[in-house]
C-alpha positions as CSV (number, residue, x, y, z in Angstrom):
1,X,2.9,-12.0,-17.4
2,X,1.4,-8.5,-17.0
3,X,4.2,-7.1,-19.3
4,X,2.5,-8.3,-22.5
5,X,-0.9,-6.7,-21.7
6,X,0.7,-3.6,-20.2
7,X,2.5,-2.8,-23.4
8,X,-0.7,-2.6,-25.4
9,X,-1.4,0.6,-23.7
10,X,0.3,4.3,-24.1
11,X,0.6,6.3,-21.0
12,X,-0.2,9.4,-23.4
13,X,-3.4,7.5,-25.1
14,X,-4.6,7.0,-21.5
15,X,-4.0,10.4,-20.3
16,X,-5.9,11.8,-23.7
17,X,-8.6,9.5,-22.6
18,X,-9.2,10.3,-19.2
19,X,-9.1,14.3,-19.9
20,X,-11.3,13.8,-23.0
21,X,-14.1,12.1,-20.4
22,X,-17.4,13.8,-20.2
23,X,-20.2,14.7,-17.8
24,X,-22.3,12.2,-19.4
25,X,-19.6,9.7,-19.5
26,X,-19.4,9.8,-15.6
27,X,-23.6,9.5,-15.4
28,X,-23.4,6.6,-17.7
29,X,-21.1,5.0,-15.4
30,X,-22.8,5.6,-12.2
31,X,-26.2,4.2,-13.6
32,X,-24.1,1.0,-14.3
33,X,-24.2,-2.2,-11.5
34,X,-20.8,-3.0,-12.9
35,X,-18.0,-0.3,-14.2
36,X,-15.3,-1.5,-16.8
37,X,-12.0,0.3,-17.2
38,X,-13.5,2.8,-19.8
39,X,-16.1,3.6,-16.9
40,X,-13.3,3.8,-14.1
41,X,-11.4,6.1,-16.3
42,X,-14.5,8.5,-16.5
43,X,-14.6,8.1,-12.3
44,X,-11.0,9.4,-12.0
45,X,-11.7,12.2,-14.5
46,X,-11.7,15.9,-13.8
47,X,-15.6,15.5,-15.1
48,X,-16.4,13.4,-12.0
49,X,-15.4,16.1,-9.7
50,X,-19.1,17.5,-9.4
51,X,-20.5,13.9,-9.0
52,X,-18.4,13.4,-5.8
53,X,-21.3,12.9,-3.5
54,X,-23.1,10.3,-5.8
55,X,-20.0,8.6,-5.7
56,X,-19.5,8.3,-2.3
57,X,-23.0,7.4,-1.7
58,X,-22.7,4.5,-3.9
59,X,-19.2,3.5,-2.6
60,X,-20.4,3.3,0.9
61,X,-23.4,1.1,-0.1
62,X,-21.6,-1.4,-2.4
63,X,-18.8,-1.8,0.6
64,X,-21.4,-2.2,3.1
65,X,-22.8,-4.9,1.2
66,X,-19.4,-6.8,1.1
67,X,-17.7,-5.9,4.2
68,X,-20.1,-4.8,6.4
69,X,-19.1,-2.7,9.3
70,X,-16.1,-3.5,10.0
71,X,-12.0,-2.2,9.7
72,X,-9.3,-4.5,9.6
73,X,-6.6,-3.4,11.5
74,X,-3.0,-4.0,10.6
75,X,0.8,-2.4,11.9
76,X,4.1,-2.2,10.3
77,X,7.0,-3.4,12.0
78,X,10.4,-1.9,10.4
79,X,13.1,-4.6,10.6
80,X,15.6,-2.4,8.8
81,X,16.5,0.5,7.2
82,X,19.4,-0.8,5.0
83,X,18.9,-0.3,1.3
84,X,21.0,-0.5,-2.0
85,X,18.8,1.5,-4.1
86,X,18.6,5.3,-5.0
87,X,15.3,6.4,-4.6
88,X,14.5,10.3,-5.1
89,X,11.5,10.4,-2.6
90,X,12.5,8.0,0.1
91,X,14.7,8.4,3.4
92,X,15.9,4.8,3.2
93,X,17.9,5.6,-0.1
94,X,21.3,4.6,-0.3
95,X,22.8,8.4,-0.9
96,X,21.0,9.6,2.4
97,X,23.7,9.4,4.8
98,X,21.9,8.2,8.0
99,X,22.5,6.0,10.5
100,X,21.3,2.2,9.2
101,X,19.8,-0.2,11.8
102,X,18.9,-3.7,11.3
103,X,16.9,-5.4,14.0
104,X,18.4,-8.2,15.7
105,X,16.2,-11.2,16.9
106,X,16.2,-9.8,20.8
107,X,15.0,-6.5,19.2
108,X,12.5,-8.1,17.2
109,X,10.8,-9.9,19.9
110,X,10.9,-6.8,22.2
111,X,9.1,-4.8,19.0
112,X,6.4,-7.8,18.8
113,X,5.5,-7.0,22.6
114,X,5.3,-3.3,22.2
115,X,3.2,-3.9,19.0
116,X,1.1,-6.9,21.2
117,X,0.4,-4.5,24.0
118,X,-1.1,-2.4,21.3
119,X,-3.6,-5.1,20.4
120,X,-2.3,-6.1,17.0
121,X,-2.8,-9.6,15.4
122,X,-2.2,-8.4,12.1
123,X,1.5,-7.4,11.0
124,X,3.4,-5.7,8.3
125,X,7.1,-6.7,7.9
126,X,8.9,-4.0,6.2
127,X,12.7,-3.8,5.4
128,X,14.5,-1.5,2.7
129,X,15.9,-3.3,-0.4
130,X,19.2,-4.9,0.7
131,X,19.7,-8.7,-0.5
132,X,22.6,-8.8,1.2
133,X,21.8,-7.9,4.7
134,X,17.5,-8.3,4.7
135,X,17.6,-10.9,2.1
136,X,15.5,-14.3,2.0
137,X,17.6,-16.0,5.1
138,X,16.9,-12.6,7.2
139,X,13.5,-12.7,6.5
140,X,12.8,-16.2,6.7
141,X,14.2,-16.1,10.1
142,X,12.1,-13.0,11.0
143,X,8.9,-14.8,9.9
144,X,9.9,-17.9,12.0
145,X,10.2,-15.1,14.9
146,X,7.1,-13.3,14.7
147,X,4.7,-16.3,13.6
148,X,3.5,-17.6,17.2
149,X,2.5,-14.0,17.7
150,X,0.5,-13.1,14.9
151,X,-2.7,-14.7,13.0
152,X,-1.7,-12.9,9.6
153,X,1.9,-11.8,8.7
154,X,2.5,-9.6,5.5
155,X,5.7,-8.6,4.3
156,X,6.7,-5.1,2.2
157,X,10.3,-5.5,1.1
158,X,12.1,-6.1,-2.1
159,X,10.8,-8.3,-5.1
160,X,12.1,-11.5,-4.9
161,X,12.2,-14.5,-7.3
162,X,9.0,-16.9,-7.3
163,X,11.1,-19.9,-5.4
164,X,12.0,-17.2,-2.6
165,X,8.3,-16.5,-2.1
166,X,7.6,-19.8,-2.0
167,X,9.9,-20.2,0.7
168,X,8.6,-17.7,2.8
169,X,5.2,-18.7,2.3
170,X,5.9,-22.5,3.7
171,X,7.2,-20.3,6.8
172,X,3.6,-18.7,7.3
173,X,3.8,-15.5,5.0
174,X,-0.1,-14.5,3.8
175,X,0.5,-11.3,2.0
176,X,2.6,-9.4,0.1
177,X,2.9,-5.8,-0.7
178,X,4.5,-4.5,-3.9
179,X,4.1,-0.8,-5.0
180,X,5.1,0.0,-8.7
181,X,5.7,3.6,-7.6
182,X,4.9,4.4,-11.2
183,X,3.5,2.8,-14.2
184,X,5.3,5.7,-16.3
185,X,7.9,3.8,-18.2
186,X,10.1,6.7,-19.7
187,X,10.2,8.6,-15.8
188,X,10.5,5.4,-14.0
189,X,14.2,5.7,-14.2
190,X,14.6,9.2,-13.2
191,X,13.2,8.3,-9.6
192,X,15.0,5.0,-9.4
193,X,18.6,6.1,-11.0
194,X,20.6,3.3,-9.1
195,X,19.9,-0.4,-7.5
196,X,17.9,-3.4,-8.6
197,X,14.8,-1.4,-8.3
198,X,15.7,0.7,-11.0
199,X,14.5,-2.7,-13.6
200,X,11.3,-1.6,-14.1
201,X,10.2,-4.8,-15.8
202,X,11.1,-6.9,-12.8
203,X,9.3,-4.9,-10.8
204,X,6.2,-5.1,-12.6
205,X,6.4,-8.8,-13.0
206,X,6.6,-9.0,-9.1
207,X,2.7,-10.1,-8.7
208,X,2.9,-12.4,-11.2
209,X,5.7,-14.4,-9.4
210,X,3.5,-14.2,-6.2
211,X,0.4,-15.2,-8.0
212,X,2.2,-18.3,-9.4
213,X,3.7,-18.8,-5.9
214,X,0.3,-19.1,-4.7
215,X,0.2,-16.3,-2.1
216,X,-2.9,-15.4,-0.2
217,X,-3.3,-11.9,-0.8
218,X,-1.4,-9.2,-2.8
219,X,-1.4,-5.6,-2.6
220,X,-0.7,-3.2,-5.3
221,X,-0.7,0.7,-5.5
222,X,1.2,3.6,-6.9
223,X,3.2,6.5,-5.1
224,X,0.8,9.6,-5.3
225,X,3.0,12.6,-6.0
226,X,5.4,11.3,-9.0
227,X,3.1,11.2,-12.0
228,X,-0.4,11.7,-13.1
229,X,-2.2,10.0,-10.3
230,X,-5.2,9.6,-12.6
231,X,-2.9,7.7,-15.3
232,X,-1.3,5.8,-12.4
233,X,-4.5,4.7,-10.9
234,X,-5.7,3.7,-14.5
235,X,-2.4,1.1,-14.7
236,X,-2.9,0.3,-11.2
237,X,-6.9,-1.0,-11.8
238,X,-5.5,-2.6,-15.1
239,X,-3.0,-4.4,-13.1
240,X,-5.7,-5.9,-10.1
241,X,-8.0,-6.8,-13.2
242,X,-5.4,-8.8,-14.8
243,X,-4.5,-10.6,-11.7
244,X,-7.9,-11.3,-10.6
245,X,-8.4,-12.9,-13.8
246,X,-4.9,-14.9,-13.7
247,X,-4.8,-15.7,-10.1
248,X,-8.1,-15.7,-9.3
249,X,-7.5,-17.8,-6.0
250,X,-5.6,-14.8,-4.5
251,X,-7.1,-11.6,-2.7
252,X,-6.0,-8.1,-3.9
253,X,-5.7,-4.8,-2.0
254,X,-4.7,-1.5,-3.3
255,X,-3.6,1.7,-1.0
256,X,-3.1,5.1,-2.0
257,X,0.4,6.2,-0.6
258,X,0.8,10.0,-0.7
259,X,4.4,11.3,-0.6
260,X,5.1,12.6,2.6
261,X,8.0,15.0,3.7
262,X,11.3,12.9,4.7
263,X,14.3,13.8,6.1
264,X,17.7,13.7,4.7
265,X,20.7,13.4,6.3
266,X,24.0,15.1,5.1
267,X,27.4,15.9,6.8
268,X,25.9,15.2,10.5
269,X,23.0,17.5,9.8
270,X,19.6,16.9,8.5
271,X,16.7,18.7,6.7
272,X,13.4,18.1,6.0
273,X,12.6,17.3,1.9
274,X,8.9,18.5,1.2
275,X,7.2,17.0,-1.8
276,X,4.5,18.9,-3.9
277,X,1.0,16.6,-3.6
278,X,-0.6,16.6,-6.8
279,X,-3.6,15.1,-5.6
280,X,-5.9,17.1,-3.0
281,X,-8.0,15.3,-0.3
282,X,-11.2,15.3,-2.5
283,X,-9.5,13.7,-5.4
284,X,-8.1,11.0,-3.0
285,X,-11.8,10.5,-1.8
286,X,-12.8,10.0,-5.6
287,X,-10.0,7.7,-6.4
288,X,-11.1,5.5,-3.6
289,X,-14.7,5.6,-4.6
290,X,-13.9,5.1,-8.0
291,X,-11.8,1.8,-7.1
292,X,-14.5,0.6,-5.0
293,X,-17.2,1.2,-8.3
294,X,-15.0,-0.8,-10.4
295,X,-14.4,-3.6,-7.8
296,X,-16.6,-4.3,-4.9
297,X,-14.4,-7.0,-3.6
298,X,-10.8,-5.2,-3.7
299,X,-9.7,-4.3,-0.1
300,X,-8.7,-0.7,0.3
301,X,-6.3,0.4,2.9
302,X,-5.4,3.9,4.2
303,X,-2.4,4.5,6.1
304,X,-1.1,7.1,8.8
305,X,0.6,9.2,6.1
306,X,-3.0,10.7,6.4
307,X,-4.3,13.4,8.3
308,X,-6.5,12.8,11.2
309,X,-9.9,14.3,10.1
310,X,-9.2,12.9,6.8
311,X,-8.8,9.1,8.2
312,X,-12.0,9.7,10.1
313,X,-14.5,10.4,7.7
314,X,-13.5,8.3,5.1
315,X,-14.2,5.1,6.9
316,X,-17.9,4.9,5.7
317,X,-16.5,5.7,1.8
318,X,-15.2,2.4,1.0
319,X,-12.0,1.7,3.1
320,X,-11.7,-1.8,4.8
321,X,-8.3,-1.5,6.7
322,X,-6.0,1.4,8.3
323,X,-3.2,1.2,10.4
324,X,-3.0,3.1,13.7
325,X,0.1,4.0,16.2
326,X,2.4,3.4,13.2
327,X,5.9,4.0,13.5
328,X,8.1,3.5,10.1
329,X,11.7,3.6,11.7
330,X,13.5,0.2,12.9
331,X,13.0,0.1,16.5
332,X,10.4,2.6,16.7
333,X,7.8,0.8,18.9
334,X,10.5,0.3,21.7
335,X,14.2,-0.2,20.8
336,X,15.0,3.2,19.1
337,X,11.8,5.4,19.1
338,X,14.0,8.9,18.1
339,X,15.6,7.4,15.2
340,X,15.0,8.2,11.1
341,X,11.7,7.3,10.0
342,X,11.1,6.4,6.4
343,X,8.6,9.2,5.7
344,X,6.5,11.2,8.2
345,X,3.7,10.1,10.1
346,X,0.8,12.7,10.1
347,X,-1.9,10.5,12.5
348,X,-0.1,10.2,15.3
349,X,-3.2,8.6,17.7
350,X,-2.7,5.3,19.7
351,X,-4.6,2.0,18.4
352,X,-7.1,2.5,21.3
353,X,-7.7,5.8,19.9
354,X,-8.5,4.8,16.1
355,X,-10.3,1.9,17.6
356,X,-12.5,4.0,19.6
357,X,-13.2,6.7,16.8
358,X,-13.7,3.6,14.7
359,X,-16.7,2.4,17.1
360,X,-18.2,5.9,17.3
361,X,-18.8,5.8,13.9
362,X,-20.7,2.7,13.9
363,X,-18.0,0.2,12.8
364,X,-15.6,-2.5,14.4
365,X,-12.2,-3.0,14.6
366,X,-11.2,-6.3,13.4
367,X,-7.6,-7.3,14.8
368,X,-7.4,-10.8,13.3
369,X,-7.6,-11.8,9.7
370,X,-10.4,-14.6,10.2
371,X,-10.3,-15.7,6.3
372,X,-6.9,-16.7,6.8
373,X,-7.4,-18.2,10.2
374,X,-10.3,-20.7,8.9
375,X,-8.6,-20.9,5.9
376,X,-5.2,-22.7,7.1
């Protein structure tokens, strides 16, 4: 299990190592054909900031060599905002007095039709973490409903046991995204004070259970804005490296969810809660390039959390997949478009507009995951 490997490292020691990296360390990393985790520390360190242009050039070259001029398109379908956890940064948190909604069969199919009209063949099913309401039976049924319409089905829900994942894989599940939020063991409980999500180790070992279940692809990441993004990113990279060596038949992806404003409901009113961002746009570019220089086969995704201009400019620098026209509330595409979103979307352009933008940059939007089709 990754826990044993993870426990060999100290958050404070890793943080000190990153801060101690020098210009020479960065230059050395940029000269290497294959970087290691020590090089990754240098590439995400403050010392790497003056080398961003060189990092970007290398990242672009290596991405083109491995992935070509293609961008995989996906879209989330939020099935429910029911949640039994208290998370201080999430609009679906149990203590947030909002209207709760779980889609019925008819509503799921209505949303599916709206999504298919947008051109998608790759869907990400999302729920809050509420085992009694949206547990394995609900998820199993939802996958059966949407499977005839999509070539690739991904899931972002509560961590499950290995047997549960095996059940869902048999129904047609291809990919699971599970974010640790933060790898800072001592601070994790601060952000997750109540609910099953407060169990750090169970969440940390979720990718192990997925790998043992034989999932096609695992997506990992840390929530940017909770703790030191450089340290959390190192532990994410460490996690991916461990997983690739242990479950080598599985593919891997990484995302960079930066905290966005959320709407908080109370006593019939609502307010928008802002979060201070601990990462600038330049730093996010630095991180994307650092991941690519560490791992040229890693899939890298960017969501509609990010601004239009940023998403346009990041395409040539290492991104391999992106969402467009996303709604982060249950029924957001056709059933209840005005209901509360999990987080505020920044890039609100339609899938057609994003596809046109991608083509304008000399890339091709890909609506189907061909690896799954040919491998099935």
